[in-house]
N, C-alpha and C positions, 0 to 999 in steps of 0.2 A: 491228508483230507487236509483243509486249509483250519487254520485257528478259527476263521468267523464260524464255519460249520461246525467244528468241532463244539464250540462254545455255545451255541445255537441251539444244536442236539443234546448237549448234557442240562442247558436249563430246559427245552422241551422235555427231556425225557423227568428229572426231578417235580417239574411241574405238572406231569401227565401221573405220578406216582403220590404225591402232594393231594391233587385233586379226587385221586382215584381211594385213597386214605378215608377223606374230607366225606366225598360222599358217601362212602361204606359208614361211616359213624351217624352222618345225619339220615342216613336211609333206615339204619337200625333206631335212633333217639326219635326219630318222628313216629314210628310205629310206635313204641312203648308211649308217647306221648298223645298218642291218638288214642290208646286203650286206656290210661288215665283218666282223660277228658269226656271218653264214650262213657268208664262208668258214675264220671262225678255227674253228667247230665241224667243217667238210667235211675242212678239217687235220687235227685231232684227231681225227675220225673213222677217217680214210683211214690215217695212221698208226700209230693202233689196230690195223685190219685188219692193214695189212703186215706188223705186229711179231708179231700174231699168227700171220701162214701163213709167217710166214720162219721162226719157232721149233717150228711145230707141222707143218709138211711138207717143212721143210729148204731146199733151194735152187728148190723149185715144178718137180719134174722130174715131176710128177705132176701134171698141168694140171686132169686132171677131177677131183680131189680140190679145187682151187683155183673153180674151176667150180662146185661144189657146194656150198661152203663161202659163197660169193661171192651164191648164189642165194637162201640162206637169210637174207642180213640183208637184205631186202626195200627195197632200195637203189638209187637212181638210179646207176648205175656202170657203168664201159669197164674191162678189162682191156686196156693196148695196148702194142704192141712196137715203140719205136720204132725199132730197128734196121731192122726189117721191115715197118713204116707197117703192122703190121696189127690187128685189133683179135682180141683172142685171145676174149676175153669181154664182153656186156655184157647189163645187166637190159632195156634200152631196145629196141624193133622196130626193124625191120629198114631200114623207110624213114626211121627219125631217126638211125639208124647210116649210111645213104648220106646223108644231108642234110649231117651234121656231117662227112662225107669230102668231098665236092663243095665246103665251104664252108673247107676243109683247115684247120679248128681243131685237129685233133690235131699237126698239124706246127707250127703256131705253137704257143710255148711262152707265150710275151707275155701273149695276149693271154686274160685270167684271168675274159674276160664271152662267152658263145657266145651267136650267133644264128641259130635257123632260123626263116622266114618271120616270123612278127609275134612268136614267141615268143623269149624271151631265159632264160640260163640262168646260173647262177654255179656257178662250176666251183673244184676244187681237184687239184692235182695230185701224188701222192708217188709216188717211185723206191724201187723195189725194190734191195737191196743183195746181190751188189755191183752198183754202176751199171753195169759193162759187160755184165750181163744184158741191160741196156736197156727191163725192165718198168717200165710205170707204172701206179699205181690213181687213175685218174679218175674222181671224186665230182661230180656236180651236181644242183645245185637249182632248180626253176621259178623265174623272176622273179616270175610270178604268184603264187605260194605267199609271196613277200613284197610284194606288194601288196596281199593280200588282208589281212595281219596291219597292214599300212602304215593299211589303210582301216578297218580294226578300231580301230586305236589313233587314227586322226583323227575317227572319228566321236564317242569317247567324248571325245576333247578337244573337239572342236565341242559338246559340252552342256555342258561345263563351261564353255567360253568363253561362253555362252548365257546358262548360269546366273550367270554373274559379269558376265555387260555387264546386265541386266535390274537385277541390285544394285545394279551402280554407276550404272546409268542414276536407278535410283530415290537413292543417294545423292545423285548429282548434284541431282536435282530438287530433296530436300528442302535440301541447303545453298545450293542459287542462292533457295529460295524466302525460308531464310534472311537471304539475301543483300539480295533486292531488295525482302523485307517493309521494312526500314526505309526503304528508298527510295523506294517507296510513299508510307509515314506522313509520310516527309517532304514528298512532293510534296505531301500535304494538306494541310501547315503552311505551305507555300509560299504557296498559293493562299487562306489568310486573310490572307498579307502583304499579296497583289494586292487584295484587299478591304477592308484595314484592320483586320482582326479578330482586332486584336492581344492582348487580353482572352480570347479563346476560344485562343489558342496552346497547345500542349501540347509536353511534352520525348517524343522518342522515344527509346527504348532499342535502341540499336545497339555495336557495337565496331569497333577499329580505325579505318581514317581515315573510316569513316564517322560514327563517333561525332567525329569533330573534326568532318565537314560543320556535321554536326547543333546542335554547339555553336556553330559558326561563323553559322548561318543566327539560331539563339536569340539568339546577341548581337547581330546585323545586324535584327532584330526590334524589340530592346529600344534598339537605338541609333536605327533608325527611327522607333519610337514617341518617342523621347524627342526627336529634332527634330522631328518635326509637332508635338509640345506647345509645345516651343521655339518654333516659327513661328506659332502660333496668338497663344500670349503675345506672341512680337515684335511682331505685326499689332493685338494687342488695348492693347499698350502704346506701340505708335508711333502710333495714334490716338488715342490719349489723351494722350501729348505733345503731340504737333502740335495736338490741338484745344483743349486748357487756352489756350496763348497767343492761338490764333487767336479764339477767343470773346473775348480780353480785349480784344484788337484792334478785333472787330468790334463791342463794346460804348461805347466809347470813341469809335469815328469815330461810329457812329450818334445818337452823344449828342450830340458836338462837330457835325454835321450838324442835330441837330432844334435846335439851341440849348439843351442843358439845362447843359451845363457853357461856365460864362464865366470870365473872367479869370483866377484862380490856377488854378482846377478845368479849366480847360483846359488852361491849358499844364502842368499834373501829366500831364491825359490824355495829351497828346501825348508828353510825357517816358515815361510808362508804355507807347505804343504804340510808340517807339522802341525801350525795352527787351525787351518781347516779342518785336519784330521780329527782336534781337539773339540773342533767345536761340533764336529759330525758324534762325536763319542757321549756330547753332552745333549744333543738333540735326541740322540738314542735312545740315553738313558732315562731320558726324563717322559720320553713316550711309552718306554716300556713301564718306567713308576705309575704313570696315570692309565694306560691299560691294567696294570695289579691293582689300584686303588677302585677302578669300577667293575671289576671282576672279581678279585679274590675277598673273600668273607676273613682273612687274616687280622683281627684288631685285636690290642691288648690296653685295655681301658684300665685306668689306675687313678686315685687320687692325686691331684696336682695345685702343690700352691701356687696362688697366684704372682704372689712377690717374686718367687724363685724362680718362675717361668718366664716372666717378664724380663729377668736379669739374664737368663738363660739366651734369652734372644738378642737381648744386646752386646752379650760378650760374642756371639757369633758374627756381627757386622760390625765391632767397630775397627778393622783394618779398611772395611769400606767406609766408614765416617772418616779418618782420617787422611783417606786418598783423597775424597771430594772436599774436604774440611765443613761437614756436615756436622751440627748438634744436635743431640739426640735427650729429650727429655721424657720423664715417666712419671707417670704417676698412678700409685697402683693403692686401691682401697685396703683396708685391714683386713684378715684372715678370709680371702677370696680363696675359694679351692675353686679346680675344673677335675671336670671327671672324663677322661678319654686316654689316647694312648699317645704317651709325651712325645717321643719322638715323633711320631707323624705333624703331630699338631706344632713344633716348633718349625719344624720343616714348613707347614703353612702359615704359621706369623713370621718367620724370616722371610719367605720372599717374597710376603705385601712390605714388609718392613724396608726390604731390599728395593722393590721397588718405589717405594717413597722416597729413598735416600738420592736413588737414581734421576728421581724427576725433580725432585726439592732443589730450591737455592742456595737455603743457609741453614733450615729448621725441619727437622721432623719432630713430634710432639705423642706419644704412645700412653693411653687414658686405659686404665682398667678399675669397672666398678658396678656397682648391685642396681638394678631398678626393678622395684617389684620382683617379681619371682625369676627374673632375668639375669644374667652375668654377660655383661658386655664390654666386648675391648674394641676402642678406635686408633687407624695410625692416621693421623693427619699432615699435610708436609705445605708448605708455601710455594710448590711450584705451581707451573700454568693450571693443573687441574686434568681431567678427562672430557675429554671435547661431547657433548651433548647427544652427537652421533652414533659416539663409540661406545656408552655408557651401556646397552643394550645386549651387549657383543663383548665386553670388554675380559670376561670369566671364560671366553669360547677358546679353544685351544688355536694356536698359532695365527691370533690375534694382536698385534703388539703396536705398542706407541713411541712416542719419539725417544729414541734411546734405548728402547728394549731390546734383549738377546735372541731369545728362543718364541717369546711368545706362550711358554708352557707353562710358566709358572703361576700366573693366576690361576688357571685352570687348574695344575696340581694345589692349589690352598682352598680352591674350592673344594673339590673333591674332597680334600679331606677336611673340612671343616661339617660337608652333607654327611658325610660318614661316621661324622663326630655327636650325630643330630643337632647339629647348629645350622645357622645364615649366614651368610655375606652380602652386603650390598654396598654400594659407592655412591660418594654424591658430593657436593662442594662442601671444603670447608670454611663452614662461617667464621671462624677466629683466624687462621692462618692465610684462607684465599686459595688452597692448591685444592688435592682430592682427598676425601675421608672414604674411609674405609673400615666398616662396622658390620665385625662382629656377634654373633647375639646367639648364646648359649642359655636353653630354659634348666629349673633346678634339676628337672627332671636326668639333665647331666651329671648330678654329685648325688655320689653314694652317700 
């Protein structure tokens, strides 16, 4: 069963239960209200009659005049003498009077509801004055008259409930349809994601939590599309990076085997083969390291002194600085600490600094400082910087700039930094004019 039908049926079932309980309570309450109202009216009518009889006929010495007046009222009543336990006058039939006498209803002044067979009556007793006279005017109303009023009221109430239920169900269907339609459209978009039809994705108009889900699905589709494209590029680049040294090795190996290279050419070929093998080893080792960083959970965080950490990075790159005649300046704020796997973070920062040295003309600057609740490290150089079109992909695997080696160094750095709950970005250095890499760590990284 579809969600739209399930929601409509659930709402309809709930509505029926609510209306049934409400109708039963109202049905019972109406009868109680009718009985109370009828008793009040009987008391008012009886008091008016007694007051009139007392004023008109004095002390009721002329019972004939009383009876004649009461007969004209067209009411169901008794004129009862409790002192003698006798019925002085009645507008009801003798069998009814006899039945009430047999049930002892006249003597029991506490019971305000009389029963005769299957019939019930609401009663009201009004005492004549003086009370020593012992006369009571007893007025009655059959419960079946009240039941008729109750049934008539409930019939109208049922019609109102029925109309209200139809309108409520229609509104429920409309709202459910409005709620479910975006979900149905979202399901179709998910089918497109399943079939990798990312270019056919359409935005779904929705509100509230469904809008948030739709936004998440859309972002997930974009991220998945980007990931798949990056994977394709990765395999293309990986095959290219691996194929080039293999072809070089194959060419020299076949030349040496066939005797094409002799003497110095042979030695040069062997050296080239060794160099390409070493290059292959570097590429493969970095690919393995990157795969481990993205899959393995082995991470040994510890508190790292900021100054010692930066000094360790500088010590690692001194040979390259001397080789390229590049100066490196560093500025580390006092009492800085980081929390992470020191060896991995050293590898990440070293990759970024080496990248800066390769592209710098004369200077590299490392700055570590605190900003609000963040720890920030920037690496700047005075080289040509990163091209604008390359910035979105600079941290992807096998994306190389000028003088790049394997194209994996920055990808490894990003994986390590993100594993350390940090973030890395690149933009243009304002002071030096080259590239500026920014590593940002929150204080949650620090124990």
